[in-house]
C-alpha positions in Angstrom: 31.9 -5.8 -5.9 29.3 -3.1 -5.8 28.3 -1.1 -9.0 28.7 2.6 -8.8 25.3 4.2 -9.3 24.4 7.8 -10.5 20.9 9.3 -10.3 19.8 11.4 -13.2 17.5 13.9 -11.5 17.1 16.7 -9.0 18.9 16.6 -5.6 15.7 15.8 -3.7 14.9 12.8 -5.8 18.5 11.7 -5.6 18.3 11.7 -1.8 15.2 9.4 -2.0 16.9 7.0 -4.4 20.1 7.0 -2.3 18.0 5.9 0.7 16.4 3.1 -1.4 19.8 2.0 -2.6 21.2 2.0 1.0 20.1 -1.6 1.7 21.2 -2.9 -1.7 23.9 -5.5 -2.0 24.9 -4.5 -5.5 24.4 -0.7 -5.9 26.5 2.0 -4.4 25.2 5.6 -4.7 28.0 7.9 -5.8 26.2 11.1 -6.8 23.5 12.6 -9.0 23.4 14.7 -12.2 20.6 17.2 -12.8 20.1 17.8 -16.5 17.5 20.5 -15.7 20.1 22.6 -13.9 21.2 25.5 -16.1 24.8 25.0 -15.2 24.7 21.6 -17.0 23.8 23.1 -20.4 25.6 25.3 -22.9 24.2 28.4 -24.6 22.2 26.2 -27.0 20.7 24.1 -24.2 22.7 21.0 -24.9 24.0 18.8 -22.1 27.7 19.0 -21.3 30.0 16.3 -20.2 28.0 13.3 -21.6 31.1 11.1 -22.0 32.6 12.2 -18.7 29.3 11.3 -17.0 29.4 7.8 -18.4 32.8 7.2 -16.8 31.5 8.0 -13.4 29.3 4.9 -12.9 28.2 1.5 -14.0 24.5 2.1 -13.3 22.2 5.1 -14.1 18.8 5.7 -12.7 16.7 8.2 -14.6 13.9 9.9 -12.6 10.6 10.5 -14.2 10.4 14.2 -13.3 13.4 15.1 -15.4 12.3 17.5 -18.2 15.6 17.8 -20.2 16.2 14.1 -21.1 18.9 14.3 -23.7 18.6 11.4 -26.2 22.3 11.3 -27.0 23.1 10.8 -23.3 20.8 7.7 -23.0 22.1 6.5 -26.4 25.7 6.9 -25.3 25.1 5.2 -21.9 23.4 2.2 -23.7 26.1 1.9 -26.3 28.8 1.8 -23.5 26.9 -1.0 -21.8 25.8 0.9 -18.8 22.9 -0.5 -16.9 19.8 1.8 -16.9 16.7 1.9 -14.8 14.1 4.3 -16.2 11.4 5.5 -13.8 8.3 4.9 -16.0 7.7 5.3 -19.7 9.6 8.5 -20.5 10.5 8.3 -24.2 7.7 8.8 -26.7 9.7 8.5 -29.9 9.3 4.9 -31.2 12.2 5.1 -33.7 14.6 6.2 -31.0 13.4 3.4 -28.7 14.0 0.9 -31.4 17.5 2.3 -31.8 18.0 1.9 -28.1 16.8 -1.7 -28.2 19.3 -2.5 -31.0 22.1 -0.9 -29.0 21.0 -2.7 -25.8 21.1 -6.0 -27.7 24.7 -5.3 -28.9 26.1 -4.1 -25.6 24.3 -6.6 -23.4 23.4 -4.0 -20.7 20.1 -4.2 -18.7 17.5 -1.6 -19.6 14.9 -1.9 -16.9 11.7 0.2 -16.9 10.3 0.6 -13.4 7.4 2.1 -11.5 4.7 1.2 -14.1 1.1 0.0 -13.2 2.0 -3.4 -14.5 4.7 -3.9 -11.9 2.7 -2.6 -8.9 0.9 -4.8 -6.3 -2.7 -4.4 -7.6 -2.1 -5.6 -11.1 0.5 -8.2 -10.0 -2.2 -9.7 -7.7 -4.9 -9.6 -10.4 -2.6 -11.2 -13.0 -2.7 -14.5 -11.0 -6.4 -14.9 -11.7 -6.6 -13.8 -15.4 -7.4 -16.4 -18.0 -8.2 -15.6 -21.6 -9.9 -12.2 -21.1 -12.7 -11.5 -23.6 -13.6 -7.8 -22.8 -11.5 -5.1 -21.2 -12.9 -1.8 -20.1 -10.9 1.1 -18.8 -12.2 4.4 -17.4 -9.8 7.1 -16.3 -10.4 10.8 -15.4 -7.7 13.1 -16.5 -7.3 16.7 -17.7 -8.0 17.4 -21.4 -5.2 17.9 -23.9 -4.0 21.3 -24.9 -4.6 22.4 -28.5 -2.1 20.7 -30.7 -0.8 18.6 -27.8 -2.9 15.4 -28.2 -0.1 13.0 -29.0 2.0 14.2 -26.0 -1.1 14.1 -23.8 -2.1 10.6 -24.9 1.4 9.2 -24.0 1.6 11.1 -20.7 -1.8 10.1 -19.4 -2.4 6.7 -20.9 0.9 5.0 -21.8 0.8 2.8 -18.7 -2.8 1.9 -19.1 -2.2 1.0 -22.8 0.6 -1.2 -21.6 -1.8 -3.0 -19.2 -4.4 -3.5 -22.0 -1.8 -4.9 -24.4 -0.4 -7.4 -21.9 -3.8 -8.4 -20.5 -5.0 -9.3 -24.0 -1.8 -11.2 -24.8 -2.7 -11.0 -28.5 -1.9 -9.0 -31.6 -4.1 -6.0 -32.4 -6.4 -6.3 -35.4 -8.2 -2.9 -35.5 -8.2 0.4 -33.6 -10.7 3.2 -33.7 -10.7 6.4 -31.7 -12.9 9.4 -31.4 -12.7 12.5 -29.2 -15.9 14.1 -27.9 -16.2 17.9 -27.4 -18.7 18.5 -24.6 -17.6 21.7 -22.8 -15.5 23.6 -25.2 -13.0 23.4 -28.1 -10.7 20.9 -26.3 -11.7 17.2 -26.4 -13.3 16.3 -23.0 -13.6 12.6 -23.6 -11.6 10.2 -25.7 -13.2 6.9 -26.7 -10.9 4.1 -27.9 -12.0 0.8 -29.3 -9.5 -2.0 -29.8 -10.1 -5.3 -31.5 -7.6 -8.1 -31.0 -6.7 -11.0 -33.2 -8.4 -13.5 -30.8 -11.7 -11.6 -31.1 -11.4 -10.0 -27.6 -12.2 -6.3 -27.3 -11.1 -3.4 -25.3 -12.9 -0.1 -24.7 -11.2 2.9 -23.2 -12.8 6.1 -22.0 -10.5 8.9 -20.7 -10.8 12.6 -20.1 -12.4 15.1 -17.8 -16.0 14.0 -18.6 -15.3 11.0 -16.3 -16.3 11.1 -12.6 -13.4 12.8 -10.7 -10.9 10.4 -9.2 -11.9 7.5 -11.4 -9.3 5.1 -12.6 -10.8 1.6 -13.0 -10.0 -1.4 -15.1 -12.6 -4.2 -15.6 -11.6 -7.5 -17.2 -14.3 -9.9 -18.3 -13.6 -13.6 -18.9 -15.7 -16.8 -19.0 -18.1 -16.6 -16.0 -15.9 -14.0 -14.1 -15.4 -10.3 -13.9 -12.4 -8.7 -12.3 -12.7 -5.0 -11.2 -9.4 -3.2 -10.4 -9.7 0.2 -8.8 -6.4 2.0 -9.0 -7.6 5.0 -6.9 -8.8 2.8 -4.1 -6.2 0.0 -4.6 -8.9 -2.7 -4.5 -9.5 -5.9 -6.5 -12.9 -7.4 -6.7 -13.9 -10.7 -8.4 -17.5 -11.3 -9.4 -18.7 -14.8 -10.3 -22.0 -15.9 -11.7 -23.8 -18.1 -9.2 -26.8 -20.4 -9.8 -28.1 -23.2 -7.6 -28.6 -25.9 -10.2 -30.3 -28.3 -7.8 -33.2 -25.9 -7.1 -36.4 -26.9 -8.9 -38.1 -24.0 -10.7 -41.2 -23.6 -12.7 -40.4 -20.0 -13.8 -40.2 -19.1 -17.5 -36.7 -19.0 -18.9 -36.6 -15.2 -19.0 -37.7 -15.0 -15.3 -35.2 -17.8 -14.4 -32.4 -15.8 -15.9 -33.2 -12.9 -13.6 -32.7 -15.1 -10.6 -29.0 -15.5 -11.3 -26.8 -13.3 -9.2 -23.1 -12.3 -9.0 -21.1 -13.4 -6.0 -18.5 -10.8 -4.9 -15.1 -12.0 -3.8 -12.9 -9.3 -2.4 -9.4 -10.4 -3.3 -6.6 -9.1 -1.0 -3.9 -7.2 -2.7 -0.5 -8.6 -2.1 1.4 -6.0 0.0 4.9 -5.2 -1.1 7.1 -2.1 -1.5 7.1 -1.7 -5.2 10.4 0.2 -5.3 12.2 -2.3 -3.2 10.9 -5.0 -5.5 11.9 -3.1 -8.6 15.5 -2.6 -7.3 15.7 -6.3 -6.3 14.5 -7.3 -9.7 16.9 -4.9 -11.4 19.8 -6.4 -9.4 18.7 -10.0 -10.5 18.4 -8.9 -14.1 21.9 -7.6 -14.0 23.6 -10.5 -12.2 21.6 -13.3 -13.8 21.1 -11.8 -17.3 17.2 -11.9 -17.0 14.7 -9.9 -19.0 13.0 -7.1 -17.0 9.3 -7.4 -16.2 8.9 -4.2 -18.2 11.5 -3.6 -21.0 12.1 -1.5 -24.1 10.0 -3.9 -26.1 7.0 -3.2 -23.9 7.6 0.6 -24.4 7.8 0.1 -28.1 4.4 -1.8 -28.1 2.9 1.3 -26.3 4.6 3.7 -28.8 3.1 1.7 -31.7 -0.5 1.7 -30.2 -0.2 5.4 -29.3 0.7 6.2 -32.9 -2.3 4.3 -34.2 -4.7 6.1 -31.9 -3.2 9.5 -32.7 -3.4 8.8 -36.4 -7.1 7.8 -36.1 -8.0 10.9 -34.2 -6.0 13.5 -36.1 -7.1 12.2 -39.5 -10.7 13.3 -38.7 -10.1 16.1 -36.2 -7.2 18.2 -37.5 -7.6 20.8 -34.6 -6.7 18.2 -32.0 
């Protein structure tokens, strides 16, 4: 029996999701609900028909472009055991997400977070080669935060990248430091974040408009190897240190070190339709009771790290 599915989003996005669901063996598209439509709110701006909406379907897909995401609606759907697929990291409030996770544990529904960098082909391919990373470096060009909007900006621009860093390190966080740089005006143009993990590995993040336009790169250093992920170009390069140990040399040690070179291996990125994969995984998570690749727990980890970074910045720079 197919599960009735409602899209929470605008008509255009509902049409796109309906097309994706068309080949599914489990999901049956039965309409959409646009919370940004003025007809769906009362004079106070609150959503109407929340309980009536829950009765319409078994599955709800929440589009990332929805602005008026009513917390009580998501809470109610979770409490009633409705399966939810959320398009990316949409909820910044850690306390609310923890409440959702408690409700999800009680109701036994599937709460699947889709369309994140972690689930996409580039990182999925790279993860096969990663072994005990020691140094992680992220560079990302993005617009600067508006005055007083640092916390919202950080979550919007870097939540998925922070998720990658946390899961790449696979270790608890020991210390976090963060500092904004004001280069062109009163708004911070560059944010530098330094993270130390319990296993002594380190991550450095640079993000803002003082980065070369179009840059979105992640470098992962481990023993004798470097992996360079370029999200803008969708490329994965591996660099290995090479040295011919059979070659006799009479150079000084310092000169000998200079002879070492890095060998480039261009790793092919596994091609797959990320949305088709997400929906297939979502279906398996529901039917087999599996844990999603990206879940509320991962979102809460991002919430926690975002809060630490915001606290470090705003403690010293009150105007941010």
